[in-house]
N, C-alpha and C positions, 0 to 999 in steps of 0.2 A: 532305393534303388538295391540297396541290399536284401530288404525283403522281398522285392520280387524275385532276385537272383537265387536268394537264400532256400527258398523252399519253407522257410519258418511257417507256420500255421499264424495267421494273423487275420483277427476278425473286421468285417467290413467298417466296423466302429474305429478301431484303431488305425486302418488305411485311411479315412476320412480325418482322424486326428492329425495324421503326417500331412496330409494336404492340406489341411488349415495352417499348420504350423510352417509348411513350405511357403504358404501365400502370405503369412506372418513376416517370414523372411525377405521376402521379395518387397513386401511393405517398408521394412526397416533401410534394405539397401535404396530402394526408391528416395527415401526421404533422407536418407545420410550425403548420398552422392549426386553429382551432375551426371546423369547416365545418356545424356547427348554422345558421349565419345565410345559408348558399347558399340561393337562392330561383330557381325556375324562370325568372325574369326575367333574373337575374344570368347564369344557365348560357346563357339565349337570346342575350344581347349578346356573350357570350364566344365560341359558335358562329359568331355573325355577324361578328365582328372576326377570327376565324381563316379564315373564307371569302373575307373583303375583302382579308386579306394574301395568302392562296393567290392569287386572281384578279389581284390587282396585280402580284406576282412574275411572273405569267406573262406580263401585258402589258407588263411592265416590259422583259423580253427583247426585244420585238418593236419596242419604240420606236426609230427611229433617232436618240436624242439622245445626247449625252455624260451620265454621271451627275450632273455638276455643272448642266447646263442643265434637266436632268430634276427635280432637287431645288430648284433655284431655282423651277421653273414650279410644283411641287407646294405648296411653302411660301408663294408667292405668292399661289396661290389659296386656300390654307387662312387665311392672314392677311385676306384679303377677308371671307372667312366669318365670322373671329372678331371684326373690328373693327365688321361690320355688326349681329353680334349684341349686342357690347357697347353699341354705342348704342341698340339697341332695349331691351335690359333693364338697362343700367348696371351698373355695378361699383366695387367700391371694394377698394384694395390696402392690406395695413397692412405697410409697406415695414419689414423687420428682415433682418439679415444671414441667417439661414435661409432667408428668402424670396428673398433676392437669389443666394444660392449656390444654391438649387434651380432658379431662374431660369435662371441662368447655365448650370448642368448640364444642363439641359433643351434649351435653345438650342444650345450649342456641342457635346455629346457626343452625347446623342440626336437631336434634329432635325436636325443638320447631320452632324457625324461618322459616326454609326452609319448614317443612310440613305445616305450617299454612299459609306459601304464598302458597304452591302446592295446599292447598285445597281452597283458595280464587279464584286462578285463574280457577280451575276447575269447581267452582260455575258461574263464568263469563263469559267463553268461553267453547269452545267445548272440549273433553278431548284429541282429537288427537291434537290440536294445543298446548296444556299444555304438552302432552308426547313427542313431538318432540325436548324440550329443554332438555329432559334427553340425547341427543346425545352431550350436551355440557359438563356433568359431566366428563368423561374420560378427555377430552380436558383440562379442568380448573383442574383438579387433576394434569396433567403433568404441567401445568403452575406453580402451587403451589409448586410442587416437585421441579421445576427448580428455583425458588424463594428462599425458604426456606433451600433446601438441595443441591442444585450447581448442580444437575442433569443434563446430558447434552441434549440438545433437537438437534435431528437430521433434516437435511433436508425433510426427509419421512415425521417426524412427522409434521413439520409445512405445509407443502403441504396437507396433510391428514387434518390438523386442518383447513385450509382454506377451503377445499371441504366441510366440515362438516358446517362451518359457512355460505359458501355460500347457501349450501343445506337449510337450517332453515330459513335463510333468504327470499330466492324463496318460500319455502314452505308458510311463512306465508303471502306473498303477496295475494292480492284477486284474483280469477280469473278471467279472462276476462269475462266470463259471469257475475259473480257478478258484476263487474263494469261496465258493460254495463246497468244492470239491475239498479244499483243506478243512473245512469246518466240519466236513462230516466224516 
């Protein structure tokens, strides 16, 4: 979606690669999970989140802030919303080693490290090149699920994951016209 919204000039070949990668992602997910519980509401929220990430990636490129400043501002605003929500509805935490590890992972690796890396990459590259990497999130999640929880990975999932990885690699290669311009 970032490519469609962002106005990056992309060849029909690269759009086809993205469509094949998206199909591979669907195949990987279909092979990994029981899809009988998928609901229209869940699909709607998934589409809305992809649109929000795409639009946010495009806006991030235009904001004259360093990745650290932007990340701190966004996390600060999110913290205000979550604290206000928790004061209104209340919450209870069962402090366990698993919860502390999960919370630490989300704070340090996902909310700080990954977001800063994303902002840095957006500043250095086009938003479309960075957003294509989001195809890897479900694939890596399935891989971690296999490593940590010993969840079965099916042949269908492996085939879908290979299609996604190949699509990302093909998308990241320079187009023929760009290569010819660089050589001349």
